[in-house]
BALOBA-1460 file (C-alpha; in Angstrom, 3 decimals):
// residues 326
<rec num="1" residu="m" x="-41.508" y="42.757" z="27.214"/>
<rec num="2" residu="s" x="-39.462" y="44.636" z="29.719"/>
<rec num="3" residu="i" x="-37.000" y="42.918" z="32.049"/>
<rec num="4" residu="s" x="-39.251" y="43.615" z="35.066"/>
<rec num="5" residu="g" x="-42.505" y="42.732" z="33.166"/>
<rec num="6" residu="l" x="-44.070" y="46.187" z="33.733"/>
<rec num="7" residu="p" x="-45.391" y="47.743" z="30.407"/>
<rec num="8" residu="p" x="-44.446" y="51.370" z="29.533"/>
<rec num="9" residu="a" x="-47.253" y="54.092" z="29.344"/>
<rec num="10" residu="p" x="-48.898" y="53.623" z="25.740"/>
<rec num="11" residu="n" x="-48.237" y="57.187" z="24.628"/>
<rec num="12" residu="i" x="-44.371" y="56.910" z="24.743"/>
<rec num="13" residu="s" x="-44.120" y="53.410" z="22.948"/>
<rec num="14" residu="r" x="-43.516" y="55.071" z="19.563"/>
<rec num="15" residu="l" x="-40.701" y="57.302" z="21.309"/>
<rec num="16" residu="f" x="-39.177" y="54.057" z="22.556"/>
<rec num="17" residu="a" x="-38.930" y="52.696" z="18.849"/>
<rec num="18" residu="f" x="-37.539" y="56.080" z="17.453"/>
<rec num="19" residu="a" x="-35.009" y="55.879" z="20.345"/>
<rec num="20" residu="s" x="-34.174" y="52.385" z="19.707"/>
<rec num="21" residu="a" x="-33.432" y="52.909" z="15.979"/>
<rec num="22" residu="g" x="-31.361" y="56.100" z="17.148"/>
<rec num="23" residu="v" x="-29.394" y="54.133" z="19.454"/>
<rec num="24" residu="l" x="-28.826" y="51.124" z="17.213"/>
<rec num="25" residu="s" x="-27.621" y="53.359" z="14.566"/>
<rec num="26" residu="t" x="-24.532" y="54.300" z="16.637"/>
<rec num="27" residu="t" x="-23.206" y="50.582" z="16.552"/>
<rec num="28" residu="a" x="-21.414" y="51.050" z="13.575"/>
<rec num="29" residu="i" x="-20.240" y="54.433" z="14.406"/>
<rec num="30" residu="f" x="-18.450" y="53.059" z="17.717"/>
<rec num="31" residu="i" x="-16.991" y="50.175" z="15.675"/>
<rec num="32" residu="r" x="-15.693" y="52.617" z="12.935"/>
<rec num="33" residu="y" x="-14.122" y="54.794" z="15.360"/>
<rec num="34" residu="l" x="-12.337" y="52.006" z="17.154"/>
<rec num="35" residu="t" x="-10.895" y="50.515" z="13.911"/>
<rec num="36" residu="q" x="-9.682" y="54.110" z="12.691"/>
<rec num="37" residu="t" x="-8.387" y="55.452" z="15.854"/>
<rec num="38" residu="y" x="-6.948" y="52.501" z="17.696"/>
<rec num="39" residu="h" x="-6.720" y="50.257" z="14.570"/>
<rec num="40" residu="m" x="-8.314" y="47.452" z="16.395"/>
<rec num="41" residu="p" x="-8.544" y="44.267" z="14.295"/>
<rec num="42" residu="a" x="-12.125" y="43.351" z="13.275"/>
<rec num="43" residu="l" x="-12.259" y="39.745" z="15.004"/>
<rec num="44" residu="i" x="-10.565" y="40.861" z="18.317"/>
<rec num="45" residu="l" x="-13.094" y="43.824" z="18.405"/>
<rec num="46" residu="a" x="-16.016" y="41.536" z="17.798"/>
<rec num="47" residu="s" x="-14.854" y="39.166" z="20.646"/>
<rec num="48" residu="w" x="-14.635" y="41.846" z="23.283"/>
<rec num="49" residu="r" x="-17.978" y="43.439" z="22.325"/>
<rec num="50" residu="d" x="-19.901" y="40.047" z="22.622"/>
<rec num="51" residu="l" x="-18.104" y="39.409" z="25.900"/>
<rec num="52" residu="f" x="-18.760" y="42.753" z="27.404"/>
<rec num="53" residu="v" x="-22.505" y="42.456" z="26.427"/>
<rec num="54" residu="a" x="-22.820" y="39.196" z="28.173"/>
<rec num="55" residu="l" x="-20.795" y="40.489" z="31.171"/>
<rec num="56" residu="t" x="-23.213" y="43.763" z="31.356"/>
<rec num="57" residu="l" x="-26.236" y="41.877" z="30.972"/>
<rec num="58" residu="l" x="-25.608" y="39.194" z="33.478"/>
<rec num="59" residu="p" x="-25.677" y="41.265" z="36.683"/>
<rec num="60" residu="i" x="-28.563" y="43.099" z="35.397"/>
<rec num="61" residu="l" x="-30.918" y="40.127" z="34.929"/>
<rec num="62" residu="a" x="-29.413" y="38.516" z="38.116"/>
<rec num="63" residu="l" x="-30.635" y="41.555" z="40.100"/>
<rec num="64" residu="i" x="-33.886" y="42.329" z="38.427"/>
<rec num="65" residu="n" x="-35.257" y="38.921" z="37.333"/>
<rec num="66" residu="p" x="-32.969" y="35.946" z="38.108"/>
<rec num="67" residu="s" x="-35.506" y="33.420" z="36.631"/>
<rec num="68" residu="l" x="-34.398" y="34.797" z="33.198"/>
<rec num="69" residu="l" x="-31.004" y="33.179" z="33.816"/>
<rec num="70" residu="k" x="-32.484" y="29.767" z="33.869"/>
<rec num="71" residu="i" x="-32.768" y="27.939" z="30.370"/>
<rec num="72" residu="s" x="-33.893" y="24.198" z="29.795"/>
<rec num="73" residu="h" x="-31.625" y="21.638" z="28.248"/>
<rec num="74" residu="k" x="-33.605" y="21.398" z="25.179"/>
<rec num="75" residu="h" x="-33.039" y="24.914" z="24.276"/>
<rec num="76" residu="l" x="-29.427" y="24.944" z="25.265"/>
<rec num="77" residu="k" x="-28.137" y="23.104" z="22.206"/>
<rec num="78" residu="y" x="-30.332" y="25.604" z="19.956"/>
<rec num="79" residu="l" x="-28.783" y="28.645" z="21.764"/>
<rec num="80" residu="l" x="-25.451" y="27.309" z="21.352"/>
<rec num="81" residu="g" x="-25.960" y="27.042" z="17.373"/>
<rec num="82" residu="y" x="-27.525" y="30.342" z="17.640"/>
<rec num="83" residu="g" x="-24.423" y="31.855" z="19.149"/>
<rec num="84" residu="l" x="-22.212" y="30.318" z="16.445"/>
<rec num="85" residu="v" x="-24.364" y="32.101" z="13.903"/>
<rec num="86" residu="l" x="-24.155" y="35.399" z="15.900"/>
<rec num="87" residu="a" x="-20.394" y="34.927" z="16.321"/>
<rec num="88" residu="m" x="-20.061" y="34.605" z="12.358"/>
<rec num="89" residu="f" x="-22.445" y="37.588" z="11.699"/>
<rec num="90" residu="n" x="-20.644" y="39.860" z="14.338"/>
<rec num="91" residu="a" x="-17.317" y="38.989" z="12.769"/>
<rec num="92" residu="l" x="-18.463" y="39.447" z="9.301"/>
<rec num="93" residu="w" x="-20.230" y="42.669" z="10.021"/>
<rec num="94" residu="t" x="-17.437" y="44.184" z="12.090"/>
<rec num="95" residu="l" x="-14.943" y="43.462" z="9.216"/>
<rec num="96" residu="s" x="-17.392" y="45.076" z="6.752"/>
<rec num="97" residu="v" x="-17.523" y="48.314" z="8.763"/>
<rec num="98" residu="a" x="-13.656" y="48.307" z="9.020"/>
<rec num="99" residu="l" x="-13.507" y="47.869" z="5.259"/>
<rec num="100" residu="n" x="-16.487" y="49.691" z="3.988"/>
<rec num="101" residu="g" x="-17.354" y="52.289" z="6.664"/>
<rec num="102" residu="a" x="-20.408" y="52.750" z="8.809"/>
<rec num="103" residu="a" x="-22.915" y="53.883" z="6.518"/>
<rec num="104" residu="i" x="-22.363" y="51.439" z="3.650"/>
<rec num="105" residu="s" x="-21.854" y="48.497" z="6.039"/>
<rec num="106" residu="t" x="-25.176" y="49.226" z="7.797"/>
<rec num="107" residu="v" x="-27.095" y="49.584" z="4.642"/>
<rec num="108" residu="l" x="-25.665" y="46.396" z="3.408"/>
<rec num="109" residu="a" x="-26.625" y="44.600" z="6.467"/>
<rec num="110" residu="y" x="-30.471" y="45.504" z="5.589"/>
<rec num="111" residu="c" x="-29.996" y="43.274" z="2.532"/>
<rec num="112" residu="s" x="-30.947" y="40.659" z="5.103"/>
<rec num="113" residu="a" x="-34.573" y="41.348" z="4.390"/>
<rec num="114" residu="g" x="-34.336" y="39.925" z="0.878"/>
<rec num="115" residu="f" x="-32.216" y="37.033" z="2.172"/>
<rec num="116" residu="t" x="-34.773" y="36.254" z="4.932"/>
<rec num="117" residu="a" x="-37.581" y="35.971" z="2.608"/>
<rec num="118" residu="l" x="-35.708" y="33.477" z="0.505"/>
<rec num="119" residu="l" x="-34.315" y="31.490" z="3.269"/>
<rec num="120" residu="g" x="-37.845" y="31.315" z="4.996"/>
<rec num="121" residu="w" x="-39.279" y="29.938" z="1.677"/>
<rec num="122" residu="w" x="-36.436" y="27.536" z="1.270"/>
<rec num="123" residu="l" x="-35.802" y="26.230" z="4.903"/>
<rec num="124" residu="l" x="-39.262" y="27.088" z="6.708"/>
<rec num="125" residu="k" x="-41.688" y="26.577" z="3.673"/>
<rec num="126" residu="e" x="-42.932" y="30.106" z="4.105"/>
<rec num="127" residu="r" x="-45.019" y="31.513" z="1.321"/>
<rec num="128" residu="l" x="-42.955" y="33.451" z="-1.510"/>
<rec num="129" residu="d" x="-45.694" y="35.337" z="-3.352"/>
<rec num="130" residu="w" x="-45.388" y="38.389" z="-5.681"/>
<rec num="131" residu="g" x="-44.837" y="40.878" z="-2.795"/>
<rec num="132" residu="k" x="-41.800" y="39.017" z="-1.253"/>
<rec num="133" residu="v" x="-40.424" y="38.574" z="-4.916"/>
<rec num="134" residu="l" x="-40.457" y="42.191" z="-5.424"/>
<rec num="135" residu="a" x="-39.033" y="42.999" z="-1.896"/>
<rec num="136" residu="v" x="-36.151" y="40.445" z="-2.699"/>
<rec num="137" residu="l" x="-35.317" y="42.033" z="-6.091"/>
<rec num="138" residu="l" x="-35.306" y="45.524" z="-4.574"/>
<rec num="139" residu="t" x="-33.152" y="44.736" z="-1.676"/>
<rec num="140" residu="l" x="-30.685" y="42.497" z="-3.291"/>
<rec num="141" residu="g" x="-30.644" y="44.783" z="-6.285"/>
<rec num="142" residu="g" x="-29.788" y="47.664" z="-3.995"/>
<rec num="143" residu="c" x="-27.086" y="45.504" z="-2.166"/>
<rec num="144" residu="v" x="-25.385" y="45.188" z="-5.587"/>
<rec num="145" residu="l" x="-25.350" y="48.963" z="-6.076"/>
<rec num="146" residu="v" x="-24.266" y="49.804" z="-2.636"/>
<rec num="147" residu="s" x="-21.568" y="47.276" z="-2.308"/>
<rec num="148" residu="g" x="-20.072" y="48.516" z="-5.879"/>
<rec num="149" residu="a" x="-20.417" y="45.008" z="-6.980"/>
<rec num="150" residu="l" x="-21.055" y="46.210" z="-10.801"/>
<rec num="151" residu="d" x="-17.826" y="48.101" z="-10.841"/>
<rec num="152" residu="a" x="-14.960" y="46.108" z="-11.928"/>
<rec num="153" residu="n" x="-12.515" y="48.373" z="-10.243"/>
<rec num="154" residu="a" x="-14.121" y="48.035" z="-7.034"/>
<rec num="155" residu="w" x="-13.532" y="44.119" z="-7.242"/>
<rec num="156" residu="l" x="-9.878" y="44.785" z="-7.588"/>
<rec num="157" residu="s" x="-9.493" y="47.321" z="-4.786"/>
<rec num="158" residu="n" x="-12.021" y="46.252" z="-2.209"/>
<rec num="159" residu="v" x="-13.112" y="42.478" z="-3.141"/>
<rec num="160" residu="l" x="-12.880" y="41.623" z="0.708"/>
<rec num="161" residu="g" x="-15.138" y="44.550" z="1.620"/>
<rec num="162" residu="i" x="-17.731" y="43.660" z="-1.116"/>
<rec num="163" residu="v" x="-17.906" y="40.038" z="-0.074"/>
<rec num="164" residu="t" x="-18.043" y="40.630" z="3.693"/>
<rec num="165" residu="g" x="-20.575" y="43.364" z="3.085"/>
<rec num="166" residu="i" x="-22.786" y="40.986" z="1.160"/>
<rec num="167" residu="l" x="-22.292" y="37.971" z="3.702"/>
<rec num="168" residu="s" x="-23.067" y="40.139" z="6.682"/>
<rec num="169" residu="g" x="-26.535" y="40.708" z="5.085"/>
<rec num="170" residu="l" x="-26.931" y="36.742" z="4.780"/>
<rec num="171" residu="g" x="-25.649" y="36.235" z="8.152"/>
<rec num="172" residu="y" x="-28.001" y="38.831" z="9.604"/>
<rec num="173" residu="a" x="-30.894" y="36.972" z="7.782"/>
<rec num="174" residu="i" x="-29.955" y="33.628" z="9.347"/>
<rec num="175" residu="y" x="-29.609" y="35.328" z="12.642"/>
<rec num="176" residu="t" x="-33.053" y="36.886" z="12.201"/>
<rec num="177" residu="l" x="-34.805" y="33.482" z="11.440"/>
<rec num="178" residu="m" x="-33.143" y="31.836" z="14.227"/>
<rec num="179" residu="g" x="-34.298" y="34.597" z="16.550"/>
<rec num="180" residu="r" x="-37.805" y="33.955" z="15.116"/>
<rec num="181" residu="k" x="-37.676" y="30.336" z="16.153"/>
<rec num="182" residu="a" x="-36.348" y="31.049" z="19.656"/>
<rec num="183" residu="s" x="-39.196" y="33.339" z="20.138"/>
<rec num="184" residu="q" x="-41.835" y="30.868" z="18.827"/>
<rec num="185" residu="d" x="-40.230" y="28.139" z="21.266"/>
<rec num="186" residu="g" x="-40.920" y="30.684" z="24.105"/>
<rec num="187" residu="i" x="-37.555" y="31.721" z="25.040"/>
<rec num="188" residu="n" x="-37.432" y="35.013" z="26.645"/>
<rec num="189" residu="p" x="-35.673" y="37.486" z="24.508"/>
<rec num="190" residu="w" x="-33.508" y="38.765" z="27.283"/>
<rec num="191" residu="t" x="-32.504" y="34.991" z="28.114"/>
<rec num="192" residu="t" x="-31.740" y="34.494" z="24.373"/>
<rec num="193" residu="l" x="-29.610" y="37.701" z="24.145"/>
<rec num="194" residu="l" x="-27.726" y="36.718" z="27.462"/>
<rec num="195" residu="y" x="-26.838" y="33.130" z="26.180"/>
<rec num="196" residu="i" x="-26.053" y="33.726" z="22.613"/>
<rec num="197" residu="f" x="-23.704" y="36.554" z="23.101"/>
<rec num="198" residu="s" x="-21.982" y="34.528" z="25.943"/>
<rec num="199" residu="f" x="-21.495" y="31.543" z="23.294"/>
<rec num="200" residu="a" x="-20.641" y="33.990" z="20.604"/>
<rec num="201" residu="a" x="-17.869" y="35.459" z="22.738"/>
<rec num="202" residu="i" x="-16.495" y="32.029" z="23.466"/>
<rec num="203" residu="f" x="-16.514" y="31.063" z="19.875"/>
<rec num="204" residu="l" x="-14.840" y="34.234" z="18.724"/>
<rec num="205" residu="f" x="-12.036" y="33.914" z="21.100"/>
<rec num="206" residu="l" x="-11.394" y="30.416" z="20.116"/>
<rec num="207" residu="i" x="-11.324" y="31.566" z="16.563"/>
<rec num="208" residu="n" x="-9.068" y="34.297" z="17.277"/>
<rec num="209" residu="l" x="-6.680" y="31.946" z="19.105"/>
<rec num="210" residu="i" x="-6.832" y="29.018" z="16.698"/>
<rec num="211" residu="l" x="-7.306" y="30.561" z="13.357"/>
<rec num="212" residu="g" x="-6.599" y="34.254" z="14.027"/>
<rec num="213" residu="s" x="-3.398" y="34.308" z="12.062"/>
<rec num="214" residu="k" x="-5.072" y="32.977" z="8.863"/>
<rec num="215" residu="l" x="-8.186" y="35.161" z="9.098"/>
<rec num="216" residu="p" x="-8.336" y="38.960" z="8.143"/>
<rec num="217" residu="g" x="-8.713" y="40.922" z="11.363"/>
<rec num="218" residu="g" x="-7.771" y="38.139" z="13.661"/>
<rec num="219" residu="a" x="-5.089" y="37.837" z="16.365"/>
<rec num="220" residu="v" x="-1.791" y="36.720" z="15.009"/>
<rec num="221" residu="h" x="-0.412" y="36.230" z="18.532"/>
<rec num="222" residu="f" x="-2.258" y="35.623" z="21.787"/>
<rec num="223" residu="s" x="-0.899" y="38.954" z="23.155"/>
<rec num="224" residu="e" x="-2.957" y="40.835" z="20.404"/>
<rec num="225" residu="m" x="-6.134" y="39.915" z="22.275"/>
<rec num="226" residu="l" x="-5.093" y="42.796" z="24.586"/>
<rec num="227" residu="w" x="-4.952" y="45.081" z="21.741"/>
<rec num="228" residu="l" x="-5.849" y="48.324" z="23.659"/>
<rec num="229" residu="g" x="-3.376" y="47.624" z="26.278"/>
<rec num="230" residu="d" x="-3.451" y="50.345" z="28.852"/>
<rec num="231" residu="q" x="-5.498" y="52.617" z="26.599"/>
<rec num="232" residu="t" x="-8.331" y="53.479" z="28.970"/>
<rec num="233" residu="g" x="-10.248" y="55.578" z="26.489"/>
<rec num="234" residu="g" x="-10.406" y="52.742" z="24.095"/>
<rec num="235" residu="w" x="-11.643" y="50.061" z="26.640"/>
<rec num="236" residu="l" x="-14.217" y="52.719" z="27.619"/>
<rec num="237" residu="i" x="-15.707" y="53.231" z="24.021"/>
<rec num="238" residu="l" x="-15.633" y="49.400" z="23.637"/>
<rec num="239" residu="f" x="-17.618" y="49.025" z="26.922"/>
<rec num="240" residu="l" x="-19.984" y="51.854" z="25.703"/>
<rec num="241" residu="l" x="-20.631" y="49.908" z="22.358"/>
<rec num="242" residu="a" x="-21.708" y="46.917" z="24.281"/>
<rec num="243" residu="a" x="-23.646" y="48.508" z="26.878"/>
<rec num="244" residu="g" x="-25.188" y="51.207" z="24.737"/>
<rec num="245" residu="p" x="-26.222" y="50.309" z="21.114"/>
<rec num="246" residu="t" x="-26.724" y="46.636" z="21.931"/>
<rec num="247" residu="l" x="-28.320" y="46.511" z="25.366"/>
<rec num="248" residu="v" x="-30.201" y="49.877" z="25.468"/>
<rec num="249" residu="g" x="-31.111" y="49.665" z="21.707"/>
<rec num="250" residu="f" x="-32.603" y="46.158" z="22.341"/>
<rec num="251" residu="g" x="-34.080" y="47.069" z="25.497"/>
<rec num="252" residu="l" x="-36.004" y="49.928" z="23.957"/>
<rec num="253" residu="y" x="-37.248" y="48.083" z="21.129"/>
<rec num="254" residu="n" x="-38.551" y="45.512" z="23.456"/>
<rec num="255" residu="l" x="-40.320" y="48.266" z="25.480"/>
<rec num="256" residu="s" x="-41.775" y="49.625" z="22.366"/>
<rec num="257" residu="l" x="-43.451" y="46.192" z="21.573"/>
<rec num="258" residu="v" x="-45.362" y="46.166" z="24.802"/>
<rec num="259" residu="d" x="-48.054" y="48.706" z="23.304"/>
<rec num="260" residu="l" x="-46.870" y="49.069" z="19.716"/>
<rec num="261" residu="p" x="-47.585" y="46.407" z="17.013"/>
<rec num="262" residu="s" x="-44.335" y="44.662" z="15.777"/>
<rec num="263" residu="s" x="-45.083" y="45.723" z="12.262"/>
<rec num="264" residu="v" x="-45.121" y="49.428" z="13.322"/>
<rec num="265" residu="a" x="-42.061" y="49.175" z="15.369"/>
<rec num="266" residu="n" x="-40.027" y="47.226" z="12.751"/>
<rec num="267" residu="l" x="-40.961" y="49.979" z="10.462"/>
<rec num="268" residu="v" x="-39.730" y="52.779" z="12.895"/>
<rec num="269" residu="v" x="-36.282" y="50.769" z="13.411"/>
<rec num="270" residu="t" x="-35.869" y="50.685" z="9.497"/>
<rec num="271" residu="l" x="-34.588" y="54.239" z="10.135"/>
<rec num="272" residu="e" x="-31.509" y="52.677" z="11.629"/>
<rec num="273" residu="p" x="-29.474" y="52.959" z="8.511"/>
<rec num="274" residu="v" x="-30.674" y="56.537" z="7.828"/>
<rec num="275" residu="f" x="-29.474" y="57.634" z="11.248"/>
<rec num="276" residu="t" x="-26.228" y="55.606" z="10.852"/>
<rec num="277" residu="t" x="-25.739" y="57.460" z="7.345"/>
<rec num="278" residu="v" x="-26.396" y="60.945" z="8.637"/>
<rec num="279" residu="i" x="-24.150" y="60.403" z="11.941"/>
<rec num="280" residu="a" x="-21.475" y="58.897" z="9.928"/>
<rec num="281" residu="y" x="-21.585" y="61.967" z="7.445"/>
<rec num="282" residu="i" x="-21.213" y="64.483" z="10.477"/>
<rec num="283" residu="v" x="-18.828" y="62.494" z="12.729"/>
<rec num="284" residu="l" x="-16.709" y="60.458" z="10.336"/>
<rec num="285" residu="d" x="-16.942" y="62.481" z="7.338"/>
<rec num="286" residu="e" x="-18.263" y="59.542" z="5.128"/>
<rec num="287" residu="r" x="-19.757" y="60.009" z="1.865"/>
<rec num="288" residu="m" x="-21.775" y="57.954" z="-0.468"/>
<rec num="289" residu="n" x="-21.838" y="58.276" z="-4.185"/>
<rec num="290" residu="l" x="-24.940" y="58.744" z="-6.405"/>
<rec num="291" residu="i" x="-25.039" y="54.930" z="-7.259"/>
<rec num="292" residu="q" x="-24.896" y="53.936" z="-3.631"/>
<rec num="293" residu="v" x="-27.517" y="56.498" z="-2.614"/>
<rec num="294" residu="m" x="-29.695" y="54.975" z="-5.275"/>
<rec num="295" residu="g" x="-29.000" y="51.486" z="-3.923"/>
<rec num="296" residu="s" x="-29.660" y="52.600" z="-0.331"/>
<rec num="297" residu="i" x="-33.032" y="53.813" z="-1.429"/>
<rec num="298" residu="l" x="-33.927" y="50.468" z="-3.248"/>
<rec num="299" residu="i" x="-32.827" y="48.530" z="-0.011"/>
<rec num="300" residu="l" x="-34.923" y="50.682" z="2.303"/>
<rec num="301" residu="g" x="-37.889" y="50.827" z="-0.041"/>
<rec num="302" residu="g" x="-37.808" y="46.987" z="-0.246"/>
<rec num="303" residu="v" x="-37.555" y="46.678" z="3.429"/>
<rec num="304" residu="i" x="-40.446" y="49.062" z="4.099"/>
<rec num="305" residu="f" x="-42.577" y="47.470" z="1.398"/>
<rec num="306" residu="l" x="-41.999" y="43.846" z="2.733"/>
<rec num="307" residu="r" x="-43.058" y="44.944" z="6.259"/>
<rec num="308" residu="v" x="-46.133" y="46.738" z="5.181"/>
<rec num="309" residu="y" x="-46.959" y="43.866" z="2.896"/>
<rec num="310" residu="e" x="-46.563" y="41.349" z="5.559"/>
<rec num="311" residu="s" x="-48.620" y="43.324" z="7.982"/>
<rec num="312" residu="r" x="-51.390" y="43.614" z="5.594"/>
<rec num="313" residu="i" x="-51.298" y="39.790" z="4.896"/>
<rec num="314" residu="k" x="-51.469" y="39.138" z="8.753"/>
<rec num="315" residu="i" x="-54.443" y="41.508" z="8.901"/>
<rec num="316" residu="r" x="-56.276" y="39.762" z="6.105"/>
<rec num="317" residu="n" x="-55.520" y="36.315" z="7.344"/>
<rec num="318" residu="f" x="-57.049" y="37.327" z="10.713"/>
<rec num="319" residu="q" x="-60.028" y="39.007" z="9.449"/>
<rec num="320" residu="l" x="-61.027" y="36.048" z="6.943"/>
<rec num="321" residu="p" x="-62.096" y="33.681" z="9.753"/>
<rec num="322" residu="q" x="-63.947" y="36.453" z="11.305"/>
<rec num="323" residu="l" x="-66.005" y="37.019" z="8.199"/>
<rec num="324" residu="t" x="-66.577" y="33.270" z="7.819"/>
<rec num="325" residu="k" x="-67.928" y="33.055" z="11.354"/>
<rec num="326" residu="n" x="-70.249" y="35.981" z="10.731"/>
């Protein structure tokens, strides 16, 4: 749904979905650039990113549709918890980008499809049939290959990168399930986005100030929260990271859903890690080895298979009552 409620022209919905994947794919590129060029610690970066997202979205919603700023008390506690989950995911993923690179960290985040299926079965009592089991095996198997978890030397040289990369996928899965629940409860996705990024920013600033010296990528001293200082270029890139990949990417995806089935839109957005890998190769000179490429193919294959499989199950479940009536 668009912010104004007006649907886009039907013939450009697929373009919105492709554009969404392209814009979202630059998120890790921006983060990697900030950590490499300005040596910005991951948790400090994640804090400012979430804050800028909230500060950018707030005036937009206030001008276009002020009713989206309102939230009922019964949903506030849930969004507070959702914001905490987002804070943990953003912290893990930003650290993963800093340690593993833009391409590998983005691919690892897509292991969330396997984790989502398992958590949905465990927590939400969703069906775990052969199709989902196969998708779980493909995505998690690919996750092991991409992270280098089978290589003993990798554990010695990049144990933090492996752990944060895999945990970011788990965090993304929990974030996805909570987003599904928020949607089922009737909370507008733009309202959800505003509140969870606001809460996430608060949580991350508190984590930096209280535990920053004990966590990798955290602020050792309060003054480090202003890491970029008077470097205008760095602040501009940080703002573009929030306003561009996050808000524009999410907005384009929402617009695509107005006229495009969610199953098709989700498949198109699966191109995000592909775009990120290509951009990282061109802009950041990042390379994947053969095993990591094979793992990436397994992950993307598992994600695509799962989404096609779930789409067919929904169609079949819809058709069965119709056939019974006839």
